[in-house]
C-alpha positions, -999 to +999 in steps of 0.1 A: -506-313-390-500-339-417-490-375-411-457-370-428-449-341-405-457-361-374-437-390-387-406-368-392-409-355-356-414-390-343-382-402-360-360-375-345-372-373-308-361-402-287-380-416-257-349-408-236-353-371-246-390-371-237-383-388-203-356-364-195-373-332-205-408-340-191-392-351-158-373-318-157-406-299-163-421-316-133-392-308-111-391-271-119-429-267-124-437-247-093-466-223-096-494-244-111-508-245-146-496-210-158-460-221-151-465-255-168-479-239-199-451-214-201-424-240-197-440-263-222-443-235-248-407-225-243-395-260-247-418-273-275-422-241-295-393-216-288-363-239-281-369-272-298-393-262-325-413-294-321-446-276-325-458-246-344-470-217-322-506-219-336-507-257-330-496-252-294-521-224-288-549-246-302-538-274-278-539-250-248-574-239-258-587-275-263-572-289-231-589-261-212-622-272-226-617-308-213-625-319-178-595-327-156-561-310-150-555-290-182-518-285-178-513-323-173-533-330-204-513-304-223-480-321-212-494-355-224-506-340-257-472-325-265-454-358-258-481-377-278-475-354-308-438-364-308-440-402-303-476-413-304-493-432-276-461-446-260-446-411-260-477-396-244-477-422-217-440-417-210-443-380-210-473-380-188-458-403-163-426-383-161-446-351-157-466-367-128-444-392-109-416-371-094-440-346-078-462-375-067-433-392-049-425-359-031-461-352-020-465-388-007-433-385+013-444-352+028-478-368+036-461-394+058-445-365+077-474-341+080-501-367+086-481-387+111-498-396+144-472-377+165-455-352+143-429-328+159-439-293+170-420-277+141-440-299+116-473-289+132-462-253+131-452-254+095-485-271+086-506-247+106-488-217+092-490-228+055-526-239+060-536-205+074-527-189+040-547-214+019-580-195+019-560-165+004-545-188-022-580-199-032-592-163-036-561-156-057-566-186-079-601-175-086-591-139-093-565-150-118-593-166-139-616-136-139-600-115-168-600-142-194-635-154-184-649-119-187-632-114-220-651-144-234-685-130-223-684-099-245-702-066-240-739-079-240-756-070-207-776-103-206-745-124-210-727-104-182-757-109-159-757-146-165-719-147-159-724-130-125-751-154-116-730-185-125-702-171-103-726-166-074-741-201-078-706-217-079-695-198-048-726-206-029-724-243-038-687-245-027-695-228+006-726-249+014-731-281-005-696-294-012-704-329-025-729-316-050-706-288-065-700-308-097-737-309-103-740-271-100-711-267-125-728-290-149-762-273-145-746-239-152-731-253-184-763-267-196-782-235-187-759-214-208-760-239-236-798-237-236-798-199-236-775-199-266-794-225-285-827-209-274-846-242-277-869-256-250-865-291-264-828-290-260-831-277-224-853-308-215-827-330-231-800-314-210-820-320-178-824-356-187-787-360-193-781-344-159-803-368-139-782-399-141-752-379-129-772-366-100-782-402-091-746-412-088-742-387-060-768-404-040-750-437-039-735-445-005-700-458-009-674-468+016-638-479+018-619-482-014-650-475-034-655-442-017-618-432-024-622-443-060-653-422-064-637-391-049-607-396-073-629-400-103-647-367-095-613-350-093-599-365-125-629-367-148-656-343-136-635-312-126-625-284-149-614-248-148-580-252-131-565-274-105-578-255-075-614-264-083-607-299-068-605-283-033-642-278-027-649-310-045-627-330-021-631-311+011-666-322+021-659-359+012-626-361+029-635-342+061-673-344+067-685-375+048-658-401+052-637-385+081-604-395+065-588-363+078-596-333+100-603-299+086-568-287+096-552-317+079-571-310+047-556-275+048-522-291+050-531-313+020-540-282-001-508-265+010-487-295+001-503-296-034-493-260-039-457-261-027-447-293-045-438-292-082-461-306-108-499-307-111-520-293-083-543-323-087-517-343-068-534-331-037-558-360-042-528-383-033-527-367+002-564-375+007-558-410-005-529-414+019-551-402+048-577-427+038-556-458+032-519-451+035-494-451+006-515-476-013-545-453-010-524-423-022-512-442-052-547-455-061-562-421-058-535-406-081-539-434-107-577-430-108-575-391-109-549-389-137-561-418-159-589-398-176-563-372-187-545-399-208-578-412-221-591-378-232-559-369-250-554-402-268-591-403-278-595-367-288-560-354-295-564-357-333-598-339-330-586-310-308-593-284-335-628-297-339-633-297-301-621-262-298-644-249-325-675-268-314-701-242-305-720-265-281-688-273-261-679-236-260-714-226-249-713-252-221-680-239-208-692-204-210-716-213-182-695-238-163-664-216-164-678-187-143-693-212-119-658-227-115-645-193-106-672-188-080-665-223-066-628-217-062-635-184-044-663-199-024-640-226-011-622-200+009-652-198+033-650-234+046-612-233+044-612-202+065-636-217+090-612-246+094-585-224+110-580-236+146-558-209+163-562-172+167-526-166+155-536-180+121-558-151+114-530-125+111-511-150+090-541-152+067-543-114+065-506-113+057-512-138+029-540-117+014-517-087+014-488-107-001-509-120-029-532-091-037-513-060-028-476-070-030-486-093-059-460-120-052-462-157-059-482-185-042-452-207-034-434-179-016-466-171+003-470-206+016-433-210+025-432-177+044-464-186+063-449-221+070-418-205+084-438-182+106-457-212+119-424-230+127-411-199+146-443-196+166-443-233+174-407-233+186-415-202+207-441-222+226-473-210+209-500-237+208-500-256+174 
């Protein structure tokens, strides 16, 4: 886009319009990234004609190549295109804050010391369906990932191995999952470049990141590190943050129980806006409302940084063969990680009655093929009914 074109758009779109429309997007944005992308395209391309279709598609492709929540970065990018950095900040905040306020309010209810029986029932019911939601999230990513691989047998074998590696890591070594994703990306990059010297360089780049994972942190530092991993080191869709956070929040720092973490994931799915807001629930469990806000700020800050730094270079980023090769390896590993997270999530179920709820969720999502939000709501209502009937929750 030329500077003159951007200037014309800047002059006719007010900050009030950006604030109103991006807040509306957050409030109706149930269903995760696919819904956010569809709503943004309808507004920016079809209805308002603020962006050309090709420009919007390039932005979608580029934001999916960046670490962090892709749909949030896309929302920031679209606002940035209209009114520069100030517009991007305003649009991003309006896209994030309403859902963040809702999820923090719900956190105070579901993570209270003595919640009512109906609250416990709703949480246990919705939480029981979360492993099925994880499997569904992974399955949704498979077709586009396989399409990028192409027909070559060797590429398909590597794709399968990356998926298996990601799944195994999510199921067994939660805190080191990010490292597995990075290794998968560099392995694919080295295969495509076919150079031993570059492979060694990739390993050397990997070692400092691995060292960071060995640092023992506590208190606010630990919360900040978890949020940084969520916001700056995760890619492939919002649900990949689940296995990244689970081990830290439950096993390492003991901020919440396994059942409470299931509740956190469910809250992230049923509230509007980015799924990454789940990190605010973890922050609330660690340090109250202040911890939730801190975790959200740290997790979302890299998205603004990436867009403002690289927005004008999105076309170059998208066409960069090294970046595309890296994500050809990391992407399948992400799919495996999301699917693999269903194992520890499933093992977190506490009551026998949650098992049939989980089975029903699998049927609802994979056979009936209905939405995630309706699945979680129905499961939550079932939990409330059972709790009021006297079943242990």
